[in-house]
C-alpha positions in Angstrom: 82.7 98.6 29.0 81.0 95.2 29.2 79.8 93.5 26.0 76.2 92.7 25.5 76.7 89.1 26.7 78.5 90.3 29.9 75.7 92.6 31.0 73.6 91.6 34.0 70.1 90.8 33.0 66.9 90.6 35.0 64.2 88.1 34.1 60.7 88.6 35.5 58.1 85.9 35.6 54.8 87.2 34.2 51.6 86.5 35.9 50.7 83.8 33.3 53.9 81.9 34.0 53.3 81.4 37.8 50.9 78.4 38.3 47.9 78.9 40.5 47.9 76.9 43.7 44.6 75.2 42.9 45.9 74.0 39.5 49.1 72.7 41.1 47.3 70.8 43.8 44.9 69.2 41.3 47.7 68.2 39.0 49.8 66.8 41.8 46.8 65.0 43.2 46.2 63.3 39.9 49.8 62.3 39.4 50.0 60.8 42.9 46.7 58.9 42.3 48.0 57.5 39.0 51.1 56.2 40.7 48.9 54.4 43.3 49.7 56.7 46.3 47.2 58.1 48.7 47.3 61.8 47.4 45.9 63.3 50.7 48.6 61.6 52.9 51.4 62.5 50.4 50.4 66.1 50.0 49.9 66.6 53.8 53.3 65.0 54.4 54.9 67.4 52.0 53.1 70.4 53.5 54.1 69.5 57.0 57.7 68.5 56.4 58.7 70.4 53.2 60.3 67.1 52.0 59.7 66.9 48.2 60.2 63.1 48.4 56.5 62.9 49.4 55.6 64.0 45.9 56.1 61.8 42.8 58.1 63.0 39.9 55.5 61.5 37.6 54.1 64.1 35.3 56.6 66.6 36.7 54.5 66.9 39.9 57.5 67.3 42.2 58.9 70.2 40.2 55.5 71.7 39.8 54.6 71.8 43.5 58.0 73.3 44.3 57.2 76.3 42.1 55.0 77.6 44.9 55.7 78.2 48.6 54.0 75.8 51.0 52.2 78.7 52.6 50.6 79.5 49.3 49.3 76.0 49.0 48.0 76.0 52.6 46.2 79.3 51.9 44.5 77.8 48.9 43.4 74.8 50.9 42.0 76.8 53.8 40.3 79.3 51.4 38.7 76.5 49.4 37.6 74.6 52.6 36.0 77.7 54.1 34.3 78.7 50.9 32.6 75.3 50.7 31.6 75.4 54.4 30.1 79.0 54.3 
């Protein structure tokens, strides 16, 4: 019989722990801007290539953006664009 430490555990991420795509994009944008990069070019480069090197590690922006799938970020961008145009 396995001891308590040997048992397999499952951890679930609660809804409050998963960042929202909009919040991630805004924080990454700000971090890129602070470092002197063009945030639009850098975010587009990341979304097209998947290469995290496009995103600065300043203010943990790189790890933050990697918490979400690229398609989630694209969905947020399209939704936001269409909401403003409608």
